[in-house]
C-alpha positions as CSV (number, residue, x, y, z in Angstrom):
1,X,-6.6,27.9,-16.6
2,X,-6.5,24.3,-16.4
3,X,-10.5,24.0,-15.1
4,X,-11.8,20.5,-14.2
5,X,-14.4,19.6,-16.8
6,X,-15.4,16.2,-15.8
7,X,-14.9,13.3,-13.6
8,X,-15.1,9.6,-14.4
9,X,-15.0,6.6,-12.5
10,X,-14.3,2.9,-13.8
11,X,-14.8,-0.2,-11.8
12,X,-14.7,-4.0,-13.1
13,X,-16.4,-6.9,-11.8
14,X,-13.4,-9.1,-11.7
15,X,-11.7,-6.7,-9.3
16,X,-14.5,-5.4,-7.2
17,X,-12.3,-3.6,-4.5
18,X,-10.7,-1.4,-7.0
19,X,-11.9,1.6,-8.7
20,X,-10.1,4.2,-10.8
21,X,-11.0,8.0,-11.4
22,X,-10.2,10.1,-14.4
23,X,-9.8,13.7,-13.9
24,X,-10.6,15.7,-17.4
25,X,-9.5,19.4,-17.8
26,X,-10.4,22.0,-20.3
27,X,-6.6,21.7,-21.6
28,X,-7.6,18.1,-22.9
29,X,-5.4,16.5,-20.3
30,X,-6.7,13.3,-18.1
31,X,-5.2,12.6,-14.8
32,X,-5.7,9.0,-13.4
33,X,-6.0,8.0,-9.7
34,X,-6.9,4.8,-8.0
35,X,-8.6,3.8,-4.7
36,X,-9.0,0.4,-3.0
37,X,-11.2,-1.2,-0.9
38,X,-15.4,-0.3,-0.7
39,X,-15.1,0.7,-4.5
40,X,-19.0,1.4,-4.6
41,X,-18.7,3.8,-1.6
42,X,-15.6,5.6,-3.2
43,X,-17.6,6.0,-6.2
44,X,-20.7,7.6,-4.3
45,X,-18.3,9.9,-2.6
46,X,-16.8,11.0,-5.8
47,X,-19.7,11.9,-7.6
48,X,-22.1,13.0,-4.8
49,X,-19.8,14.8,-3.0
50,X,-16.3,15.6,-4.5
51,X,-17.4,16.3,-8.1
52,X,-19.9,19.1,-7.2
53,X,-16.9,20.9,-5.5
54,X,-14.5,20.2,-8.1
55,X,-16.2,20.6,-11.6
56,X,-14.9,24.2,-13.0
57,X,-12.3,24.5,-10.3
58,X,-8.8,25.1,-11.2
59,X,-6.8,21.4,-11.3
60,X,-3.4,23.2,-10.5
61,X,-4.8,24.1,-7.0
62,X,-3.7,20.8,-5.6
63,X,-3.0,21.6,-2.0
64,X,-6.3,23.6,-1.0
65,X,-8.2,21.0,-2.8
66,X,-6.7,18.3,-0.7
67,X,-7.4,20.5,2.2
68,X,-11.0,20.9,1.3
69,X,-11.5,17.0,0.4
70,X,-9.6,15.5,3.5
71,X,-11.6,17.9,6.3
72,X,-15.3,17.1,5.6
73,X,-18.2,17.6,8.4
74,X,-18.2,13.9,8.6
75,X,-15.9,10.7,7.3
76,X,-12.4,12.6,8.0
77,X,-11.6,9.9,10.4
78,X,-9.0,7.4,9.4
79,X,-9.0,5.7,5.9
80,X,-12.9,6.1,5.4
81,X,-14.4,6.4,1.9
82,X,-14.2,10.3,1.7
83,X,-10.3,9.8,2.5
84,X,-9.9,7.2,-0.2
85,X,-12.0,9.1,-2.7
86,X,-9.5,12.2,-1.7
87,X,-7.1,9.9,-2.3
88,X,-7.8,9.1,-5.7
89,X,-8.3,12.6,-6.7
90,X,-5.4,13.9,-5.5
91,X,-3.0,11.1,-7.4
92,X,-4.7,12.0,-10.8
93,X,-4.2,15.6,-9.9
94,X,-0.5,15.0,-9.4
95,X,-0.6,13.1,-12.8
96,X,-2.0,16.2,-14.4
97,X,0.7,18.4,-13.1
98,X,3.2,16.2,-14.4
99,X,1.8,15.9,-17.9
100,X,1.0,19.7,-18.2
101,X,4.6,20.4,-17.5
102,X,5.9,17.4,-19.2
103,X,8.0,15.9,-16.2
104,X,7.6,12.7,-14.0
105,X,5.5,13.3,-10.8
106,X,8.6,12.5,-8.6
107,X,10.4,15.7,-10.3
108,X,6.9,17.7,-9.7
109,X,7.3,16.6,-6.3
110,X,10.9,18.4,-6.0
111,X,13.0,15.8,-7.8
112,X,14.7,12.6,-6.8
113,X,16.6,11.4,-3.9
114,X,17.8,8.3,-5.4
115,X,18.0,6.3,-8.6
116,X,16.4,3.2,-7.5
117,X,14.9,2.0,-4.3
118,X,15.0,-1.2,-2.7
119,X,12.1,-3.7,-2.8
120,X,10.8,-6.7,-0.9
121,X,8.5,-9.3,-2.0
122,X,5.0,-9.4,-0.1
123,X,4.2,-13.2,-0.4
124,X,0.9,-13.0,-1.6
125,X,-0.9,-15.2,-4.3
126,X,-2.4,-13.9,-7.6
127,X,-6.0,-13.0,-6.3
128,X,-4.8,-12.1,-2.8
129,X,-6.8,-9.0,-1.9
130,X,-9.2,-9.3,-4.7
131,X,-12.7,-9.8,-3.0
132,X,-13.7,-7.9,0.0
133,X,-11.4,-9.5,2.6
134,X,-8.2,-10.9,2.6
135,X,-7.6,-14.7,2.5
136,X,-6.0,-15.4,5.8
137,X,-6.8,-19.2,5.7
138,X,-4.4,-20.7,3.5
139,X,-2.6,-23.6,4.6
140,X,0.6,-25.9,3.4
141,X,-2.2,-28.2,1.9
142,X,-3.4,-25.7,-0.6
143,X,-2.5,-26.1,-4.1
144,X,-0.2,-23.5,-5.9
145,X,-1.9,-22.0,-9.0
146,X,1.5,-20.7,-10.6
147,X,5.2,-20.3,-9.7
148,X,4.5,-17.0,-8.0
149,X,1.4,-18.5,-5.5
150,X,3.7,-17.2,-2.7
151,X,1.4,-17.4,0.1
152,X,0.6,-21.0,-0.5
153,X,4.6,-21.4,-0.6
154,X,5.4,-19.7,2.6
155,X,3.2,-22.0,4.4
156,X,4.2,-24.9,2.6
157,X,8.0,-24.4,2.4
158,X,9.1,-21.0,3.1
159,X,13.0,-22.0,2.9
160,X,12.5,-23.0,-0.7
161,X,10.1,-19.7,-1.4
162,X,13.3,-17.7,-0.1
163,X,15.8,-19.3,-2.3
164,X,13.4,-18.8,-5.1
165,X,13.2,-14.9,-4.3
166,X,16.8,-14.9,-4.1
167,X,17.3,-16.1,-7.5
168,X,15.4,-13.5,-8.7
169,X,17.5,-10.6,-6.9
170,X,14.9,-10.2,-3.9
171,X,16.9,-10.3,-0.8
172,X,13.7,-9.2,1.6
173,X,10.4,-11.1,1.8
174,X,7.1,-10.6,3.8
175,X,5.0,-13.1,5.2
176,X,2.0,-13.6,7.6
177,X,2.0,-17.4,9.0
178,X,0.3,-16.2,12.1
179,X,-2.8,-15.2,10.7
180,X,-4.6,-18.6,10.7
181,X,-4.3,-18.8,14.3
182,X,-6.2,-15.5,15.3
183,X,-9.9,-16.5,14.4
184,X,-9.9,-19.1,17.2
185,X,-9.9,-16.4,19.7
186,X,-10.7,-13.4,17.8
187,X,-7.0,-12.3,18.3
188,X,-7.1,-12.3,22.0
189,X,-4.6,-14.9,22.6
190,X,-2.2,-17.5,21.0
191,X,-1.5,-20.9,22.4
192,X,2.2,-21.8,22.8
193,X,1.3,-24.7,20.0
194,X,0.2,-22.2,17.4
195,X,3.1,-19.8,18.6
196,X,5.4,-22.6,17.6
197,X,3.7,-23.4,14.4
198,X,3.5,-19.9,13.0
199,X,7.3,-19.5,13.7
200,X,8.2,-22.5,11.5
201,X,8.6,-20.4,8.3
202,X,11.0,-18.0,9.7
203,X,13.0,-20.7,10.8
204,X,12.8,-22.6,7.9
205,X,14.1,-19.5,6.0
206,X,17.1,-18.9,8.2
207,X,18.0,-22.7,7.8
208,X,17.7,-22.5,4.3
209,X,19.3,-19.0,3.2
210,X,20.8,-17.8,6.9
211,X,21.3,-14.0,6.8
212,X,20.9,-13.5,3.1
213,X,17.4,-12.9,3.2
214,X,15.4,-10.0,5.4
215,X,12.1,-10.8,6.8
216,X,8.9,-8.7,7.6
217,X,6.3,-10.2,9.8
218,X,2.8,-9.1,8.6
219,X,0.3,-9.3,11.7
220,X,-2.5,-7.6,10.0
221,X,-3.9,-5.6,12.9
222,X,-5.2,-9.0,14.4
223,X,-4.0,-9.0,17.8
224,X,-4.4,-8.1,21.3
225,X,-1.6,-6.7,23.3
226,X,-0.5,-9.8,25.2
227,X,-0.7,-11.7,22.2
228,X,1.4,-9.3,19.9
229,X,3.8,-9.3,22.9
230,X,4.1,-13.2,22.9
231,X,4.2,-13.3,19.1
232,X,7.1,-10.3,18.8
233,X,9.2,-11.7,21.8
234,X,9.1,-15.0,19.9
235,X,10.3,-13.4,16.6
236,X,13.4,-11.9,18.1
237,X,15.8,-14.7,17.6
238,X,15.1,-14.5,14.0
239,X,16.5,-11.0,13.7
240,X,13.3,-10.0,11.5
241,X,13.4,-6.4,9.7
242,X,10.0,-5.3,11.3
243,X,6.8,-6.7,12.7
244,X,4.1,-5.0,11.0
245,X,0.9,-3.7,12.3
246,X,1.0,-5.8,15.4
247,X,-2.2,-4.7,17.2
248,X,-5.8,-4.7,16.7
249,X,-6.4,-1.0,16.4
250,X,-3.3,1.0,14.7
251,X,-4.5,4.0,15.9
252,X,-4.2,2.8,19.6
253,X,-0.8,4.8,20.0
254,X,-0.6,4.1,23.6
255,X,-0.5,0.4,23.5
256,X,1.7,0.4,20.4
257,X,4.2,2.4,22.1
258,X,4.0,0.1,25.0
259,X,4.5,-2.9,22.7
260,X,7.7,-1.1,21.0
261,X,9.3,-0.6,24.2
262,X,8.8,-4.1,25.4
263,X,10.1,-5.8,22.4
264,X,13.5,-5.9,20.5
265,X,11.9,-6.3,17.0
266,X,11.3,-3.2,15.2
267,X,7.7,-2.1,14.9
268,X,6.2,-0.9,11.2
269,X,3.1,1.1,11.2
270,X,0.7,1.7,9.5
271,X,-1.0,1.2,6.0
272,X,-4.1,1.3,7.6
273,X,-4.1,5.0,8.8
274,X,-5.4,8.3,7.0
275,X,-3.9,11.6,7.3
276,X,-0.8,13.1,8.7
277,X,-2.3,13.7,12.1
278,X,-2.6,10.0,12.8
279,X,1.3,9.7,11.8
280,X,2.2,12.4,14.1
281,X,0.4,10.7,17.0
282,X,2.3,7.5,16.2
283,X,5.8,9.3,16.1
284,X,5.2,11.6,19.0
285,X,4.3,8.7,21.1
286,X,7.6,6.8,20.0
287,X,5.4,4.1,18.7
288,X,7.0,3.1,15.6
289,X,10.5,2.6,14.1
290,X,9.1,2.4,10.3
291,X,6.6,4.5,8.7
292,X,4.2,2.7,6.5
293,X,1.9,4.4,4.5
294,X,-0.7,3.5,1.5
295,X,-1.1,6.5,-0.9
296,X,-4.7,5.4,-1.7
297,X,-5.7,5.3,1.9
298,X,-3.8,7.9,3.5
299,X,-5.1,11.1,1.5
300,X,-2.7,10.8,-1.5
301,X,0.6,12.3,-2.7
302,X,0.0,15.3,-1.1
303,X,-0.6,14.1,2.4
304,X,1.8,11.2,1.8
305,X,4.6,13.9,1.3
306,X,3.7,15.6,4.6
307,X,3.7,12.3,6.4
308,X,7.2,11.5,4.7
309,X,8.4,14.7,6.1
310,X,7.2,14.0,9.4
311,X,9.0,10.8,9.2
312,X,12.1,12.5,8.4
313,X,11.9,14.8,11.1
314,X,11.5,11.9,13.5
315,X,14.4,10.3,11.9
316,X,12.1,7.4,10.7
317,X,12.4,5.6,7.3
318,X,9.3,5.4,5.1
319,X,8.0,2.4,3.3
320,X,5.1,2.5,0.9
321,X,2.3,0.0,0.8
322,X,1.5,-2.1,-2.2
323,X,-1.0,-4.9,-2.1
324,X,-4.0,-3.3,-4.0
325,X,-3.6,-1.8,-7.5
326,X,-1.3,-1.0,-10.3
327,X,-1.7,2.8,-10.0
328,X,-1.2,3.1,-6.5
329,X,2.1,1.4,-7.0
330,X,3.2,3.4,-9.5
331,X,2.3,6.5,-7.5
332,X,4.3,4.8,-4.5
333,X,7.3,4.7,-6.7
334,X,7.2,8.2,-7.4
335,X,6.8,9.1,-3.7
336,X,9.8,6.6,-2.9
337,X,12.1,8.0,-5.4
338,X,11.4,11.4,-4.1
339,X,11.0,11.1,-0.3
340,X,14.7,11.3,1.2
341,X,14.2,8.7,4.0
342,X,12.6,6.1,1.8
343,X,13.7,2.5,3.2
344,X,11.5,0.0,0.7
345,X,9.1,-0.1,-2.1
346,X,6.7,-2.9,-1.3
347,X,6.1,-5.1,-4.8
348,X,4.1,-8.3,-5.1
349,X,5.6,-10.3,-8.0
350,X,2.5,-12.4,-8.4
351,X,0.5,-9.4,-9.4
352,X,3.3,-7.8,-11.5
353,X,3.5,-10.9,-13.4
354,X,-0.3,-11.2,-14.2
355,X,-3.4,-9.1,-13.7
356,X,-1.4,-5.5,-13.1
357,X,-0.3,-6.0,-16.6
358,X,-3.9,-6.4,-17.9
359,X,-4.9,-2.9,-16.6
360,X,-2.1,-0.4,-17.2
361,X,0.2,0.7,-20.2
362,X,3.4,0.6,-18.0
363,X,4.5,-1.0,-14.7
364,X,7.5,-0.1,-12.9
365,X,10.8,-2.1,-13.5
366,X,12.0,-4.1,-10.9
367,X,15.8,-5.3,-11.2
368,X,17.6,-7.6,-9.2
369,X,15.7,-6.5,-6.2
370,X,15.5,-2.7,-6.9
371,X,12.5,-0.7,-8.3
372,X,13.6,1.8,-11.0
373,X,11.9,5.3,-11.4
374,X,9.1,5.5,-13.7
375,X,9.6,7.6,-16.8
376,X,7.4,10.0,-18.9
377,X,5.3,12.9,-17.7
378,X,2.8,12.7,-14.8
379,X,2.6,9.2,-13.4
380,X,4.1,7.7,-16.6
381,X,1.2,5.1,-16.9
382,X,-2.4,5.1,-18.3
383,X,-5.2,2.8,-17.9
384,X,-5.5,0.5,-20.9
385,X,-8.5,1.6,-23.2
386,X,-9.9,-2.1,-23.1
387,X,-10.4,-1.8,-19.3
388,X,-13.5,0.7,-19.8
389,X,-14.6,-1.7,-22.5
390,X,-14.8,-4.6,-20.5
391,X,-18.4,-6.3,-20.1
392,X,-18.1,-6.2,-16.3
393,X,-16.9,-2.7,-16.5
394,X,-19.1,-0.2,-14.3
395,X,-18.6,3.6,-15.8
396,X,-20.0,6.8,-14.1
397,X,-19.6,10.4,-15.2
398,X,-20.1,13.9,-13.6
399,X,-19.6,17.1,-15.9
400,X,-19.6,17.2,-19.5
């Protein structure tokens, strides 16, 4: 047996959106998971609802545990606190499985489909997403805090940023210059003047590096259908790789499918969705070209592999999300190595170079724009002991 004896959560004041969960068994093994956004709510779900169900249960029963945690009486819709808690627990259970057998998670999932996966750089800054809301108000006059303050860079000179990324081997990048224009109308519409200004970074990239750089446009679920239609049609001339999360509610499959039929840019959806059923509905409706999922929001690795299988059945590529925390990235790399239709693994060079390193023992290697497999049993990384010893750490345990 491999009975769960305790569950511990860790949060730190400096990164209030992040929470880590450690699941310990009577074998003396500890698996690590992670969730993001609403960390205090996730903590409450884990200790008040999840722990009483799991303490004493066999940690090898990943599938039935996943089903139980993802079908509570309430809280099962989308990426709720319940789903985020289930995601963190599930990642930890897969870490335990790999450790128990002495194999990486991607091998435990069924083996690698590739020896490396292509990456793109999401052009965020050092503290992007750290607080409760994303910063969308950065403009060309903001001061860069370091060489990888890429959100400032794409608003200031996206062409120069593209050249910097190419010099490091990245030939794909994601930017969101339209976000700052959404608050004026709550995303209901966009003026022609703002549309033109939002297109300028794409034009600068093409002038600077031509077709050597693939560009993804992140629209952050900010826009009505007419506004998204205007933006996507305007982006067609720049031959972008995808327009991501273009409308305000990404579970509105009817509007998203209508948009996809009306534009020539590929649609990518959606990191914001939880559970395989939401992704099935997207695929059945013909609402997306690329399936993006976040392992800390969709239900963990167990649910993610099912979503990837659905994407494969509909001949759609998969692109795991990373703009949250290091364990989610590491788990995503394992999935991207395994899933047959994985297209990209998102990375943020600003976080890889800085605070991700302060939290975990090992990070994925990115070489010339390619992410290499994690090595070692389980996830292949642990939370640094110093994280739980910080003055701003908040620890909570259930079990013995």
